[in-house]
N, C-alpha and C positions, 0 to 999 in steps of 0.2 A: 707686553713682552716687544721689550727695543728687535728691531730688526739685526743681525750681523752685517757687519761692514765689506766689506770686499777689498782684500786688497792691490795696494795701488800700484797699478804697472808702469813704472818706468820705460819711458822712448825717449833711447838717444837722442843727440841732435843731428844725427847726420840722415836721421830717415825723418824727418820734419821736411828736406831736402827734393828729399825721392820723389819718382812718378810713383802713382797706385799701381800696383798690378797690373787690373785690369783696366780697357779704355771701356770708356760708352761710347755709342752713337756719337753723341754731341761732341766729345774729345779728340774721337778721329774725323770729325766733321772739320773742326776748330783746326785741327791736325795737319789737314787736307788741302783747308781750305775750299772746299764743297758744301753744297746742303748735306742735310740726315739722307734725303730722300734715295742723292747718289753711291752714301755709304751701305744703304738696302737694297741698291740698284747692283751693286759689288756681291754684296753677301750672296746675293737670287743668283746673276748670273758666274757667281764665282770668277767673277777676271779681279786684279788685280791686288787689292789685298784684301780683298774676301774670302780668298781663300783660306784666311788665317782668323775667319773668326765665328766665335760656335755662341748657341745658345745657354745661356744660367736663368733655367726655369721659361719666362715669356722674351726672357730683355738680349738681345745682340750684347757681347765681349768678345773684345782682342784683347792677347797680353801684351803689355806694350817692350817687352824684351821681342816680340817675333814681329812685330809692328815694326823698331829699331833696325831690326836686323836685314830685314825685308827691301825699306828705305835706303841702307849703307846697299844691300847688295844693285839699286836703281840705279844710283848713284854712280857705282866705281866699277859697274861693269855692261854688261848684256853684250858681252863677246860671245863675236858672230864667225862661226866657218866658215873660212874666204874659197 
């Protein structure tokens, strides 16, 4: 008996150039230029971008949109009241 084939899904050309929606620990380590252990430390201590990370099963993940927003806030401001 022949197996039915699954329908093919078209992927738009622009989708190939986008970042995946979830960042892994190695992705974040490369993004920030730190060792993966630092990423885990940030998550454990809830410091820096560690507050944006969450578990998916046993894996630590973060949304790229949240990371990009965090980076923008760090570069653009940190305005303090005088």
